[in-house]
N, C-alpha and C positions, 0 to 999 in steps of 0.2 A: 890694321883692323880689316876684318872681312868687309868687302864692299857692299854686301847685302845687309849689313848691320849699321855701318857708318851712315849717319844722317837719317836713319830709319825714323818714321813719324810716330810709331808706336813706342811710347815711353818705356813700357815694360821690356821690350826687346833691346832698346838702347841702354837701359840701366843695367840689365843683366849681361849684356854683351854677348848674347848667343841667339841663334835662330829660334823662332817660336816652336818649330818642330822638335827642338831638343829640350824644351822646358820640362822640369821635374817638380815633384811636390816640394822638395827642399828649396828649389828656386822660388816657388810661390810663397813659402813661409818666410824666407829671407826678404823677399820684396815687401811683404806685409809688415814685418818688423822694422825694416829700415826706412819705410816711406810713410809711416803713420797711418796705415790703412785702417779705417774705422768700420767700414761695411764691405760686404762681399755680395754681389748679385749673381744669381744663376739665371740664365736666359735660354729660351728654347722656343722653337716654332710649334704652334698648335694646328689643328685641322683647318682653322680659318685663315692660316697663312701669316697671322700677326705674331710678333715676338711677345712672349709672356715672361714675366720677371718674378723671382723670389728673392727677397731681401734678407740678409743676415747681418746682425751686429756682431762684431768681434768681441765677445765677452772676455776672452783671455786666449792665450796661445794654444791651450789644449783644445778649446772649441774650434779654433781656426784649423788645427790639424784634423779634427773630427770631420768637419764639413768637406774639407778638401779630399779626405780619404774615403769617406762613406757616402757622401752626397746627402740627399734627403728624399722623402717620399711625397708624392703629389697625387691628386685626384685625376686619374686618366680619363674617367668618363666625362669630366667637364672639359678636358683639353681635346679629346678625340671622341665626341659623342657617337659618331658612326661606327667606330671600331671597338670601343671599350664599353662594357656594360657595367652598370652601377654595382651589380652583385660581386664583381671582382675587379674593382677599379684602381686599386693602388698600383702605382708605378714608382720606380726609383729614378731620380735625376742625378747623374754623375758628371762632374765638370771635366771638360777636355782642356788640359793646361795650355795647349798650344794656341787656344783662342783668347788668352788673357789680354785684357786691355783696361786702361783707366777710363771710367765713365767721364766723357767730356762735358756733361751737363750738370752734374751735382756739385755743390760746394763741399759736401762731406767727402773726403778721400775714399773712393769706392773702386774696388777691383772687380771686374766683370768676367764671366766665363760663359761660353755656350756649352750646353750639356747634351748628353745622350740619355735615352730612356732605356731602362732595364726592367725585366719582369721579376716575378716572385722567385724564380729559379736562378736569377742572376744572369740571364741571357738578354741580349739586345731585344727589346720589345718589338713585336710584329708591327706595331703602329708607328714606330720611330722613323720619321722621314730620313734622318741622317743614316740610320742603319740600312735602310733600303738602298741608298746611294752607295754606301760602303760595299754591300753585296754585289751591286752592279759593276762597280769598279774592279772588285776582286775577280768576278766571273770573266770579265773581258781580259784581264791580264793572264788568268789561268789558261784561257783558251787560245790566246794569240801571242802572249809574251809582250804585248804592248801596254803602255800606260796611257790613260785618257786625261787630257788636260782641257780646260775650258776657260772662257772669260765671257762676261756679259756686257751688253750695251743697255744701260738702264735709262729709259726714256720716261719723262713725266712732265706735266704742266704745273707751272707756278702761277697762282692767281693773286692779283693785287689790285688796288684802286687804280683807275685809269689816270695816266699822265698825258695830257694832250700835246706836250712839248715833244718834238722830234718823233712823230708817230711812225711806227714801223709799217712796212708794206705787208698786207695780209698774205699769210702763207709763204712769206719770203724771209723767214727768220734764220736761215741756216748760217751759222758761224757769225751772226750779227754782233757788232760791238756797241758799247755805249756811245752816244746816248740813245740810239735807236732801240737797243735792248736795255731794259730797265733793271733786270734782276741778275746780272752777271756776278755782282759782288756776293749775292746770296749763294749762288752756285759755288763760287770759290771757297766760301766758308764751309759749305757742305763737304766739299772735297777734302778740306783740311781736317774736318772732324772725322770723316770716313777713314782717312789715312791714320788717324790716331787710334781707331779701333782695329787697325791691322790691314785695312783694305789697300790693295796694291793697285793704284789708279794709273791708267795710261794717259787719259786726258779728259777734259770736259768742254762743252760748248753749247751755245744756243742751237736749237734744232729748227727745222723748217716751219713748224706750226706756231702761228701767232694770230690772235684775233681779239677784238673787243666786243663786249656784250654787257648790257645793263650796267654801264659805268665801271666795268672791271676789264682789266687786261689779262689775257691768257697767253703766257709765254712758255713754249716747249723747250725743255733742256735735255741734255744727254750727258751721262757720265759713263765712260768706258773703262774697263779694268784690264789688267795684264793677265796673260795666261797663268793659271795655277792648277795644281792637282784638283780634280773636279769637285771633291767634297769641300775643299777650301774655297773654291770659286763660289759654291753655293752659300757657304757661310758668309762670305763677303757681301753678296747681294742681299741676303736677309738683313744684315746689319746696316747696309747702306740705306735701305728704305726706312729703317728705324731712325737713323740719324737725320735724314732729310725731313721726316715728319716732325721730329722733336725740334729741330732748328726752325722750321717754318712756324711752329707754334710760338717760339720765342720772338720771331720777327713780326708776328701778327699777320702772317701770310697763310694761304691754304695751298696744298699740293694735291695733285691727283695722279695716281698711277694707272687709272682706268684706261682700257684700250681705246675708247672712243667717247668724246665729249659732245660732238654734234655732227650732223651729216655735212659732208663736203669739206671738212677740215681734217688735217693730218691726225691720225691716231697714234697712240704710243705703243711701241713694241718692246720686247725683251729679247733682242737678237742674241743668239748664243754662238760664239766662235769656238771651234774645236780644233785640237791638233793631236796627232798620235805620236807618242814618244817611245823611244827604245834606248835604254841605257843612258838616259839623260840627254839624248839628242832628238831633234825633231825628225820624225820619219814621214812627215806629210809630203815632202818633196823627194823625188828620186835623184839618182846620181846625175841625171841629165838636166837638173834644175826645173823639171816639170812635175806636175802633180803625180805622186807615186801611185803604183798599182794598188797598194794597200789603201790609199786614200780614196781612190775611185771605187774600190769594193765597199769601203765604209759608207760612201755617199749612196751607193746602190741600196744598202740597208735602210738609209734614211728615206730614199725614194719609195721603197716598198712599204714602209711602216709609218709614213708621214700622217695618214689619216688618224691612226690611233694615238700618235704623239700629241695631237690637239687635245686629247682628253687630259693630259698632264699640263699642257701649256696654254690652254684657252678654256678656262673653267666657268665662264659666265656668259649670258646671252650677248652682252655688248662686245664680247671678243669677236663675234662673227660679223659685227657691223664694221669692223676694221678690215677684215679679210675680203675686200671688194676690189674690183679692177680700178686702175688709174690712181691709186693712192699710195704707190710704192710699198704696198703690202701684198704678199703672195696669195694667189687664188688657185694656182695649178701646180701639179707635182712635177718639177723639173729643176735642173741646176745649170749653172753656167759661170764663165769667167767674168768677173766684174759686172755681172748682170743683176740689176736691182729689181727686175721683174720676175726673177726666178725665186723658187722656194729656198734653195741652197745656193749661195754665192761663194765663189772662190775669189777673195779680194786680192788686190795687188800685194805681192809678197817680197819686194826688194830682190827679185831674182834675175835682174838684168846683168849683174856682174860689173856694173859701171859705178864708179865712185862719184855720185852726184854732188856730194859735199865739196869735193875739190873743184868741180866745175862752177859751183855757186860761190866758192871762196878761193880765188886764185892763189892766195898766200898759203893755202893748205896743200902739201904734196899729196898726190894720189895714194890711196891705201887699198890693200886687198883685205876686205872684212868678210867674215862668215855671217851672212844675214839669214841663213836658212831657218833660224828659230822663229822668224816672224810669220811664216806662212801658216794660214789657218783655212778652214772652210766654215761657213756661217749658216746657221738655221734661222730663217727670218719669220717664221710663223708665230712663235710664242709671244705672250704679253705678260704683264705683271699680275694678272689673275692667277698665274701659275703657282703651284707649290714648287718652289725652285728645286727642292731635293728630288721630288718625284719626276720633274721635268728632266733634270740632269741624268737621273737613273734611266728614264725612258730613252733618251738619246744614246746613252751608253749601251743599252740592250739592242737598239736598232743598228748601231755601228757594229756590235759583235755579230749580229745576224748576217750582215753583209760580208764580214770577214770569214764567217764559218761556211758560207755558201761555196759551192765549187767556183773557182776563180773565173772560169769561162762564162758561167751563168751571171755572176755578179757584174762582170765587165760588159756583158750584153745589156743588162738593165741600165748601167751607167751610160752607155752609148745611146740607148733609145730615149733616155730622158734628158740628154744634153741639149741645151738651146744656146744659140749665139745671136738671137734677135730679141727685140722687145715683143713679147708675145701678145701685148695688148695694142699693138699698132698694126696697120694694114699688112705690112710685110711679114708679120708674124702670125697671121690668121690661120694659115694652113698648119703651122706647127702647133698652135693652140688647140686646134680641133682634135689632135691626136693625144692630148695629155689628159690624165685623170685630174679631177678637182679635189680640193680639200673639203671636208665637211662644212656645211653652211649653217649649222646650229649645234647646240649642245646635244640634242637628241641624236643627231647623226654621228657626232663624235663618240657618244656612248656606244652606238652600234659598232663603230670601227674598233673601239677598244675591246668590246665583248668578243668580236670575231678574231682579234689578234692576241687575246690574253695569254695564250700558251707561250708565246715568245717572252712576254714580260714576267711570267711566273717561272720560266725555265731557270734552272740553277738556284731556285729558291729566292730570286731577287725580290719580286713583289709577292707578298703574301696574298692568297686568294681573297681573304676578307678585305684587304685594302682595295683590290680591284673591284670587288663587289660594291664597296662604299663609293668609289669614284663613279662607277656606272650608275648607281642609284641616284646620286646627287645630280648628275648631268641630265638623266631622264626626267627628274622632278621639275626641271625648268619648263618642260613642255613648250619649247620655243620654236617649233616648226613654223616657218613663214613670218616670224616676228620681225626680222630685219626689214622686210618689204613693208610691213604695216607701220613700223616706227619711222621709216624714211618718209612716208606719206603723211604722218601724223606727228607734228612737232610736239604736241602735248605729251604723247606717249613716249617719244624720244627723251624729252626732258625728265619724265618720271623714271625711266629706266636708268638714265645717266646718274640721277640722284641716288637711286637705290643701290647702285654698284660703285658709287663714287670712291669709297675707301676700300676697294678690293685689294687682296693680297698683302 
């Protein structure tokens, strides 16, 4: 059996014995008939970033075939109030078969699909986040011949009643084990459920952030995914948040994906790792085992357009409470190898050519393994307030811009923004002074997107009306100087955290 199918956690993949990318309508009908499926759920993201759901009862086989073939109509003005007017609000939702999974929460056997939005003419709707990402992906490949893959690091806090036994050290929760970490079993069950929805998980662990307040323990967690085609990577992050919230509700816990819960404690990010692919092989490394010229040009694009990317990846005022010095969150536009003070980090990539496994396990003979697939570069500014489809599309556009620039110019930008020191320490002060800063609030982020919108609208990727809506929403926060005021005013900080607690 194909190793990508054997032991697969998604029951639909395992039952049909084929990759999700190869699913057909006939496969779905067969699965419904042979597994006693009684309901089908259509799921899709709306403007607020939350997953929306439409439930169908399988009245008979003919009805199952109808909904799988024709989809259904929905009220677009309720789902996308900034983009769709009530006078012409109907949209179609059409299931994407490759996203099929069994709902892990309902007792009634339920088959779920993520959907795409289509307009009256039968075209992908301009408001469709997934359609925007598809166009970004296609524009990059048409221009460069490269495919864009991504994976996310999903950080979040879990909140439970305080347990005084084995108290953890404040802000020292990184990879902590039981009994000092209290909620690792919850994370394991989350990971299991996410995998059942098709999420390809790399690992999970407790993160650095932990603290107690008002009889509650706040424990930060992270679940990291494996690289996938960028639209699939976005789908998986959307469903992962849905799973975690549902399971938290069942456990009697609360979870927060908000970027900042209080001053002086670790914020939660949504770091995005990227890699460039050519003909199924990772092109992020060159033949010499070092970062390829194409990757450095792609990073140059991220450096040039980083301020505008915050408009997609940092959508609420508290996003900018996280992007402050000395909190392992980026503030300045630079990149570096293994450098967590930089905006873009190039992590370790197993490129030493040494079989470390045989050194750790003397009974294992040394092997020569191709580990080049592991190399990525990571954007560290986004958080879970992001519309993950817009964010991935924005990153894709910026990477394309770097690759379309004259090579000499792009490599110069990459060289000028490279750092090999911690820019927030004394030895990095001179380097810090030469770097541009990220926007400090939603209003400045809106200005950056407005100035840069031609890039994102090029090749028809982002529709002008979508950019208009994002800019207007960011400007409406009117949050210039809000971070400084909230840092000095605990009551204001608490009010803002509660207001944006369930973002994204």
